[in-house]
C-alpha positions in Angstrom: 101.4 107.8 111.5 102.2 109.7 108.3 105.3 111.9 108.1 108.2 112.8 105.8 111.9 112.2 106.3 114.6 114.3 104.6 117.8 112.5 103.7 121.3 114.1 103.7 121.1 114.2 99.9 118.1 116.6 100.2 115.5 114.0 99.2 112.2 114.1 101.0 110.6 110.6 101.5 107.0 110.1 102.5 106.7 107.5 105.3 104.1 105.8 107.4 104.9 104.0 110.6 103.3 101.0 112.4 104.2 99.5 115.7 106.7 100.3 118.4 109.4 102.7 117.2 111.9 100.9 119.5 111.3 97.5 117.9 113.4 96.1 115.0 112.8 98.0 111.8 111.1 96.5 108.7 111.4 99.0 105.8 108.9 98.6 103.0 109.9 100.2 99.7 106.9 101.2 97.6 106.3 100.0 94.1 106.1 103.0 93.5 103.9 104.3 96.3 103.8 102.9 99.8 100.2 101.8 99.3 101.4 98.8 97.2 102.1 97.3 100.7 98.6 96.4 102.1 97.6 97.8 105.5 96.8 94.2 106.7 100.5 93.1 106.2 101.9 96.2 107.8 99.7 95.6 110.8 100.5 91.9 111.0 104.2 92.7 111.0 103.7 95.3 113.8 101.8 92.7 115.9 104.8 90.5 115.4 107.0 93.0 117.3 108.4 95.1 114.4 108.6 98.8 113.7 107.2 98.9 110.2 107.9 101.9 108.0 106.5 101.9 104.4 107.6 104.7 102.1 107.0 106.3 98.7 109.8 106.2 96.1 110.7 109.5 94.6 108.1 111.0 92.2 105.3 109.3 94.0 103.1 109.9 97.1 104.5 112.6 99.4 108.1 112.0 98.4 110.2 114.5 96.4 108.4 115.0 93.0 110.1 116.9 90.3 109.4 115.5 86.8 108.2 111.9 86.7 108.4 112.0 82.9 112.2 112.8 82.9 113.8 111.6 86.2 117.3 112.8 86.7 118.2 110.2 89.3 119.0 106.5 88.7 117.9 103.1 90.2 121.1 103.2 92.3 120.1 106.6 93.7 116.7 105.0 94.8 118.7 102.2 96.4 120.8 104.8 98.2 117.6 106.5 99.5 116.7 103.2 101.2 120.0 103.0 103.0 119.8 106.7 104.0 116.3 106.2 105.3 117.5 103.5 107.6 120.2 105.8 109.0 117.8 108.7 109.4 115.3 106.5 111.3 118.2 105.5 113.6 117.1 101.9 113.9 120.4 100.2 112.8 120.3 97.5 110.2 116.8 96.9 108.8 114.8 94.2 107.2 114.3 95.7 103.7 111.4 94.6 101.5 110.5 95.7 98.0 107.5 94.9 95.9 107.2 95.1 92.1 109.7 97.7 90.9 110.4 98.4 94.5 111.9 94.9 94.6 114.4 96.1 92.0 115.3 98.9 94.3 115.7 96.5 97.2 118.0 94.1 95.3 120.4 96.9 94.4 120.2 98.4 97.9 121.1 95.1 99.5 124.1 94.8 97.1 125.3 98.4 97.2 124.7 99.0 101.0 125.0 95.6 102.7 125.7 97.1 106.1 122.4 98.9 106.2 120.2 95.7 106.0 119.8 92.6 108.1 117.3 90.7 105.9 115.6 91.0 102.5 112.1 90.3 101.2 111.4 90.6 97.5 107.8 90.4 96.4 106.4 90.1 92.9 109.6 91.3 91.2 112.4 90.1 88.9 116.2 90.2 88.8 116.5 92.5 85.8 115.4 96.1 85.0 112.2 97.0 83.1 112.5 96.3 79.4 113.6 93.2 77.5 114.3 90.2 79.9 117.0 87.6 79.8 116.2 84.5 77.7 115.6 82.3 80.7 113.1 84.6 82.4 109.4 84.6 81.5 108.2 87.9 80.0 104.8 89.6 80.7 101.9 87.4 79.6 101.2 88.9 76.1 97.4 88.2 76.1 96.9 89.8 79.5 99.0 92.8 78.7 97.1 93.4 75.5 93.8 93.4 77.4 95.4 95.7 80.1 96.7 98.2 77.6 93.5 98.2 75.6 91.7 99.8 78.5 90.9 103.5 77.7 93.0 105.9 79.8 91.0 108.0 82.3 91.0 111.7 82.8 93.8 111.7 85.4 92.4 114.7 87.3 89.1 112.8 87.8 89.3 110.8 91.0 86.3 108.6 90.3 87.5 107.8 86.8 91.0 107.0 88.0 89.6 104.6 90.6 87.4 102.8 88.1 90.3 102.5 85.7 92.4 100.9 88.5 89.5 98.5 89.3 89.2 97.5 85.6 93.0 96.9 85.4 93.0 94.8 88.5 90.3 92.6 87.1 92.4 92.0 84.0 95.5 91.2 86.1 93.6 88.9 88.5 93.7 91.2 91.5 90.7 92.2 93.6 88.9 95.1 91.8 87.3 96.5 95.0 90.7 96.7 96.8 92.3 98.3 93.7 89.5 100.9 93.5 89.9 101.9 97.1 93.7 102.0 96.9 93.7 104.1 93.8 91.5 106.6 95.6 93.9 106.7 98.5 96.8 107.1 96.1 95.0 110.0 94.3 94.3 111.7 97.6 98.0 111.5 98.7 99.3 112.8 95.3 100.2 116.5 95.6 97.9 118.4 93.2 95.9 117.0 90.2 98.5 117.5 87.4 97.7 114.7 85.0 101.3 113.6 84.5 101.9 113.4 88.2 98.7 111.5 88.9 99.4 109.1 86.1 102.9 108.5 87.4 101.6 107.8 90.9 98.9 105.4 89.7 101.1 103.5 87.1 104.6 103.9 88.4 105.6 105.3 85.0 108.8 106.8 86.2 110.5 103.4 85.8 109.9 103.5 82.0 112.2 106.5 82.0 114.7 105.5 84.7 118.4 104.7 84.1 118.7 101.2 85.7 122.3 100.4 84.6 124.5 98.6 85.3 122.9 95.1 85.5 122.9 93.5 88.9 121.6 90.0 88.4 125.1 88.5 88.2 125.8 90.0 91.6 122.9 88.3 93.4 125.1 85.5 94.8 126.9 88.3 96.8 123.8 88.8 99.0 124.5 87.2 102.4 121.5 88.3 104.4 118.6 86.0 105.0 116.2 86.4 102.1 112.6 85.7 101.3 111.1 85.7 97.8 107.3 86.1 97.7 105.4 85.6 94.4 101.9 85.1 93.2 101.3 81.9 91.2 98.9 83.8 88.9 101.1 86.9 88.3 100.9 87.7 84.5 103.1 90.8 84.8 106.2 89.2 86.3 105.3 85.5 85.9 106.4 83.3 88.8 109.5 82.0 87.0 111.0 85.4 87.8 110.6 84.8 91.5 111.9 81.3 91.1 115.1 82.7 89.5 115.6 85.1 92.3 115.3 82.4 94.9 117.8 80.2 93.1 120.4 82.9 92.7 120.3 84.5 96.2 122.1 82.0 98.5 119.8 80.3 100.9 116.7 82.3 99.9 113.3 80.9 100.7 110.6 81.0 98.0 107.0 81.5 99.1 104.5 81.1 96.3 101.0 82.5 97.0 98.8 80.1 95.0 95.8 82.4 94.8 97.6 85.7 94.2 98.5 87.7 91.2 100.6 90.9 91.3 99.2 92.2 94.6 99.5 90.7 98.1 95.9 90.0 99.0 94.7 90.7 102.6 93.9 87.0 102.9 97.6 86.2 102.5 98.9 88.9 104.9 99.4 86.7 107.9 101.2 84.0 105.9 103.5 86.6 104.4 104.1 88.3 107.7 104.9 85.0 109.4 107.5 84.2 106.7 109.0 87.7 107.0 109.2 87.5 110.8 111.0 84.2 110.5 114.0 85.8 108.8 
């Protein structure tokens, strides 16, 4: 069920619910849109007795969109959105999960708002903000990124062209092109209007290249006391698996689940395995 939730700060967040609303809440932060969390995983978690809510970060999907090219909020504000959403849903402490850049939101949310969350899942992410990484963390695979950024940009108001661009990018990254094509079409349809800058932001999560992500939070990771799961694709060239390994080392008691056949996306074939690990927290 699609809906929107307005926080006390006046931010509208696009949400979709799965499962019994009276069940324990699993909140899935988009990376940046909610569709970065596959339907198969949401449904598996719901079958496991959870109320699953996936949501769009600001400037994506049906959440508040102002200017993705010049966001006036910060990473910490996005983290506060997650905590506010838990309160508005009225489900008490939630299992918070973030994927990609949404994983950065989830880390900061767990640190800044520990009372709002009972468990933490971090998928395909890393413990530092976009930009130069710490010396001990693996950077994006240079050859793969060169191929990815060599792809010609589509006309962002052309749905079919955008979908084909997403499929080509997925093939370079090692994800399933057909799934990426279908998801890009759904993202396009959920984006208000066809303004090229907004469509581009929704498809590529470009807002994070402009976002203020200070201060650093990596050194605070040992403060996390909730049960934690780190999920990472062995074949991820964007945030190579060493980033997930670092998260699992630095969060006390965290479990690391490496998906041997996965890249940056969670494939449907792994949905049950990931759901089982999340439900065990």
